[in-house]
N, C-alpha and C positions, 0 to 999 in steps of 0.2 A: 502248777509249777512242778509238783512231784512227777506228773505224767511226762513232762518234757525232759526232766533230768533222767528218768528211767530209759526213755528212748535214746537220749544222748549216750547213756552207758551201753546200750545195745550196739550203737554204731562204733563206740570205742572197741568193744570186744570183737566185732566183725572186722574192723579195719586193722587192729593191732594184735589180734590173737596169735598169729604165727610168727616165728622167728626164722630168718633165712639161714641157710647153711653157712658155716664159717669157713668152709674150704675154698670158697670163691667169693669174689667181691659181692657184697649185698647191695642190690639196687633199691632205692636211689641214693643210698647213703655213702657208697664207696665207689672208687674208680679202680680200674685194673692197673694203670700205670701212673707213675709220678709225672706231674707237669712242672715241677720245680726242682732245681738242682739241690743236692745235699750241701749243707754248710758245716761250719765247725761245731755247732751244737749237735748235729746229727752224728758226726763222727764219734763224739764222746758218748752219746746216748747208746748208739748201736754197739760200741765196744763193750759197754757195761752189760747190755742185754745178752750179747753173745757169750760172755763169761758165765752167765747164769743159764744159758740155753733157752732164753725167752725170745719168742718170735714177735717182731713188731707188727702193728696193725697195718691194714691196707691204707692207701691214700683216701682221704675223704673226697666226696664228690664236690663239684662246684656249687651245688645247691646247699650242701651242708656248710661249705666254707664261707659263702657270702653271709649266711645267717650268723654263723659263729663269730666271724671277725667283726661284724657290725655290733653284736652284743658285747664282745670282749673289749672292743676299742672305744666305742661311743655309747654303749648302753642303750642302744636303740634298734628297733626292727627295721629291716630294709623295706623300702617301698617296692610294690610288685613290679613297677616299671624299671626300677634299678636291677631287680633280679633278672627280668627278661633280658635287659641289655647286657648284663654280665654273662648270662648263659649263652647268648648269641655271639659274644666276643671270642674270636679264635686266636687272639694274640697270645704267644707263649708266656708273656710277662704280665698277663692281666691281673693275676693275684697280687703281685708286687705293686702294680699300679694302683689297685684298689686300696691296699694297705697305706700307701703314701697319701692318697686322697683323704682317707679317714683320719689320719694323724693331723690333718690341717682343718678338720671340721670344728665348728664351735662346740658341738656336743662332746668332743674329746676333752676340751677344757672343763666342761661341766661335769663329766663323769669322773675324771681323774682328780678334780678338786674335791668331789664327794669322797673318794678314797682317802685323800690326804686329810680331809676334815674329820673322818673317823679316827684316823691315827693321831691327829693333833687335838682331839677332844673339843671340837668347835661347838659349844653349847652354851646357851644364855643362862639357863636355870640350874638348880641344884643337881648334883653336888659341885659342878664346875663353876657356875656363876660368873661367866664372862659378861653377861648382860647384852641386850640387843644391839646397841651401837657398836660395841666391840666385835660382836659376832659378824656383823655386816662388813665392817672394814677388814677384818681378818680373812673372811671368806673371799672377799674381792681381791685381796693381796695374793692369796693362795691360787685363786683361779688365774689371775694375771701371770703368775709365775709359771703355771702349766701352759697357758696359751703362748707365752713368749718363749717357752722352752729354756727357762733360766737354768744354767748348769746346776746340777744337784749340790756340788760342794759350796757354791755361792748361796744357794737357797738355805742350806743348813747353817752356814756361817751367820747369815742375817738373823736366823731364828735364835741362835745361841748368844749373839753378842750385841744385839740392838738395845738401845735405851730410849726412853721417851714416853709420851702419852699413848695409852692403849687405844685411844680413838684416832690418833694421828700418825703413829708409828706402828702399823699393824703387827709386825713380827714379835713385838714385845709381849703379845698375848700368849706366846708359848709358855712364858713363866707364870701367867695367870690361869691358864687352862689346866690346872692340876688341883687335886683335892687338898694336898698339903703344900703350902708355900714355904715350908721350912727347908733348909739346905738339903736334908736327906730326901725330902719329897721331890725337890727339883732334880736332884741327881738321879733319882729313880726314873723320872720321866725321860731324862736325857738318855739313860742307859737303854731303856725299852725302845724308844723311838729311833735313835740313831746308831745304836750298837746291837739291837736285837737281843738283848739279854734281860733276864728277870733278876732284878736287883736283890730281891729277897733271898735268892739262893746263894748269894755271896757271903763269905765270912763277915762278921760284924766289923772287924778292923778295916777290911777292904772297903766296905760301904762308907765308913766314917772318913776314910782317906779321900774318896771321890767327892763326898759332900763338901769338903773344904773348898773346892773350886766354885761352889755356889753360895758360899757363906757371906759374900758381900752383896748379894742381890737384895735390893730394898724396894719397898713400895710406899707411895704416899698419895693421898687423895688431893683433889682440887675442888674448886667451887662448882664445877660442872657435875651434874648428876652421874654417879657411878664411874666417873673418869678416874684413872690412876696413872701415876708416873712410875715406870719401872726403870731402875738405874743401879749402877754399881756405887755403893756407898763411898763417897770421897773422904769421909771422916775416918775410915778404917786405916790407921797409920801403923798397924803392927805388920811384921813380916810373916808371911804364911809359908810353912814348910809342907808342901803337898806331895802326894804320890799318885801318879797316873795308874789306871787299872792294869797296865802291863808291868808295874813295879818300878818304873823310872821315877826318880825323885826330882823335884823342881822347887825353886824358891820364887815366890811372888812378892815383889817389893811393896812398900807402903804406897797407897794411892793407885796401884795398878789394878786392872780388872782381871781377876783370875779366870773369868769366863773366856776371855781372849786367849789366855794361856792354854786352857783346855781345848778350845777350838783349834788352835795351831797344832796341837798334838793329834786331835781326832781326825781332822780333815786332811789326811795325807794318804797317798797310795800304799805306803808301808804299814799303815795302821791295820792291826789284825781284825778289826771289827767293822770299820766304816764302810768300805766298798762291799765287803761280803754281805753285810746286812741288807743294803738296798738292792744288790743283784739278786739275792735270795728272795726278798719280798716281791720284787717285780715279777720274777719267775712264778712265784706262788699266786700272784694276782692273775696272771694270764693262764697258768696251767693247773690251777686248782689246789695245789699243795707245793710246799717249798722243797728245794733240794735238801735243805735242813728243815725238818717238820717238827713242831710248829715253827713258822717263820720268825717268831719273836722269842724263840727259846734256844739261842745259840750257846752251847756249852760243850766242853770236851767230851762228855759222855752222851752227847746227842749228835753224832757225826753226820755229815752229808751222805746221802745215799749214792751220790756220784761226785766225789771230790774233784775229779778232773773237769767235769762240766762246770762246777761252781767256780773253780779257779780260772777257767777260760772266760766266763762271763765277767769276772772281776777284771781280768786283763783287758778285755775289750772295752769295758766302761772307762777304765783309766786312759786307754789309748784315745778314746773319744772325748777326753776332757770332761767327763761326767755329764755328757749329753744323754739323758735318759731315752730320748727318742731313738737313738742309735741302738740301744738295747731292745727297745720295742721292735725295731726293724729286724734285728738279728733273730729274735725269738719267733716273731710272727711269720717270717719268711722261711723258717726251718720246716723240714719234713716232720720233725717231732711234733710241732704245733699243728701241722696240717694232716695229722693222722686221723683215721676213723675212730669213733668212740667204741667200736666193737672190737674187743680184745681177741687175739688169736692164741692166747696162752692161758692155761689153767693155773699157772703159778700165782699164788696169792699176793706176791709182790709186784706183779706185772704193772699195775696202774701206778704204784708208788715209784717204780723205776721208769715211768713215762713210756711204756710200751703201747699206749693208746691215749687218746684224748679223754680226760676224766669228765664224765657226765655229772653235772651239778645244777641245782635249781637256780633260777634267776634271782638276783638280788630283789629285795622287796620293792625298792624304788623303781627298778627297771620293769618289774612285773606290773606295777600299777600304771606306769607310763604306757606299757604295751596295751593294757586293757583300755586306757583312755584313748589311745591311738586307734584301736579297733572301733570303739564306741563313738568317737568324735566328741568325747566329753573332757572335762578337766576336774582338778581337785581344788577344793577351797580350804586353804590352811590358814588358821589364825592363832594368835597367842595373846590373850588379854593380860596375862601376868608373866613376867613383871612389866611394868610400864616402860617405854611407851607401847601402846597397842600395835601389834604386828599383824599385817594383812598381806597375804600373798595372792596375786592375781591368778585366776583359774588357768590362764593360758601358759603359765610357767610350768615347766617340766619338774617332776619331783626330784630328778637327779640333780637339779640346780638349786634345791632347797638348802639354804645355808645353815640353819639352826637345828641342831640335834634335839632341841627341846620341843620344836614344832612337829607334831606327829599325828597319827591317826590310828584308829583301830586296825585298819588293814596293815599299815606299816609295822605295828607291834605284833600282829598275828604272824606276819611273814618274816620276822626275824631281823628287822632293822636294828642296828646296834644303838644302845643308849648313850654311847660316847662318854662313859664315866671313867674308863681306865686307859683306853688306847690299845688294849689287847685285840689282836685279830679275832680271837674267839668270841668277842662280843657279838659279832654278826653271825647269825645262824641261817643256813640254807637247808636245814632239815625239814622234811615234810611231816606235817602233823594231821591228826584227825580233824581238827578245827579248820585247817586250810582246805582239806578235801571236801568237807561239808559245805563250806562257804562257796567254793567253786562249782559244786554240783547243784546246790539248792538255793543260792542267794538270788533274791529278786534284783539286786544290784547288777550282778553279772548278766542275768537274763535281760534286763532292760537295756543294758549297753548293747547287747547283740540285737535285740528286737528293734531298737531305734537307731541302729548304726547306719549313718548316711553312707559310709564306705561300703558296707555290704549291700545296701540298697542300690548303689550305683553299679555294682557287679551284676545284680539281678536285672537291672534295666538294660545294661549292655548285652547280657546274654539272651534276653528276650525269651523265646520258647525253647532255646537250646539248653536242655537240662545239663548235658555234659559240660558245656562251657561255663555254666553257673558253678558246678562242682569244682571245676578246675580253678575258677577265680577265687573261690573260698579257700581252697588249699594254698594257692599261691600267696594270698594275703596273709594267712595265719601261719603257714609252715614254710614259706619261701620256696616252695616247689610245687609241681603238679602231682596229682595222684597217680599211683601205679595203676595198671589195668585192673588188678584185683580190687584195689581201693575204689576205683571208679565204679566197678560192677557192684560192689557192696553198697555204695552210696545210692546208686540208681535203683537197686532193689529196695532200699529203704523208702525211696520216693513212692513206691507202689503200695505202701501200707494203707489199708482201707481207712477212709475218713481223714486222712492226713493231707492237708493242703500243701502246695509247693512252698508257700511262704514259711509254714511251720517246719517243713522238712529242712529248709535251708537254715533256719534258726537252730534246729537240733544238730545239724551237721557242724555248724560253727561252734556250738556249745560243746559238742563232743571233742572237737579238735582242740579247743581251749583247755579242756580237761586232760588232754593227752600229755605224756612226758615230752613229746616232741615240741610242744608249745611252751611248756613250763620250765624246761631244762635247757641249759647250754649243752650242746652235743657236737 
């Protein structure tokens, strides 16, 4: 095992040791000219860059684009046949066509439900304690909302104002999926999730004023195991004098649901937090960092790096009646999104101002699914506590896993969020020594490669054509063919004395899996 990993490292160094000059487009990662028109996003990004004297990156190549957009939109690697078809397509609108197709895929609903479940703390066990039945119905409701493209304002209104059984009215689980179900705890969850603000940083009086809107939320059990009814207490007959976060005062009468009053104030285009929060979050999800960074820390002394860009996204979302897929289209079709990851400026703020596409490691769930895809294997997830016993079939993708309590050593090692707080920072994509050692020396990774039916088919199809085998491995793992230098380096490695062609192919695949190009979005 050590021998193979050392050989793999030798191939990594041979193939990735050099860096192309930045003065011209770097092949195969960049193109010389743009194939897509500039849009409103690009106008505002370029204006900000020009003010700072920062040069924007080259366009990314088609090979980089197809891999990037697959990972960013559906959390899935493209099939080699899809890559070939896309690269051979000479239509000028092929990138926009691909974006539209991906937005309709079932994996889009799986992957973006995963994002929302992180934010909404969908977790059966401690410290959230939704319990398995509620987790499953809540996840299904979230996924259906993504798949049906439910308008964002309607989605949020249902979460804020619903009442009923947490097993039968899924959105009421928003009020159960918090560590504190006191009014202040509920207000804090609302502020973080839908306003992008950290409640603890507010003055005490302001926190108390917002908590009033959730003072009538009540919970009661039923005869069914772990079922709870969430409702607005009808016995509350006092008149509430409440104050919205913007300072506006309002009176909530006896028997009225103050959650509805708050939702009516929050979900409007004029609200200073609502549209800004989701526009900024969605940009951060696709571009690696928010226009306001961190995306859940909106406050006066943390201004947007590009105010005009954020305002434009807000306007476009309102004009689209809170259709989030329209915002996806706007961002994904922009030149800003389709830039190379190779910066052309030494300015330390270049990436923060979106002068290049930010390189970042794959999410833990996406990475394990990619390794399963390569190896033709699956993951077996179970949770015996709490009852009932939960078993997930191996063929189910990890990105479709509903419960944050059901995890694995791999997911924990690679930074899957525990879903305890709803903070974006709970998810980590930092690379650690433990991750490097696992990928280089793990028998699990080796066995996936050695036993991969996918890679075996490539070898059978290539026959005695070594170059074709190498090209097939590259196309499968990196969504592109090797450069002439990479092909020469790999063929030279095949000449290692005592090394069989089978082991050479395993080492090449292992080397590529350990490369940044496989492990990172770029």
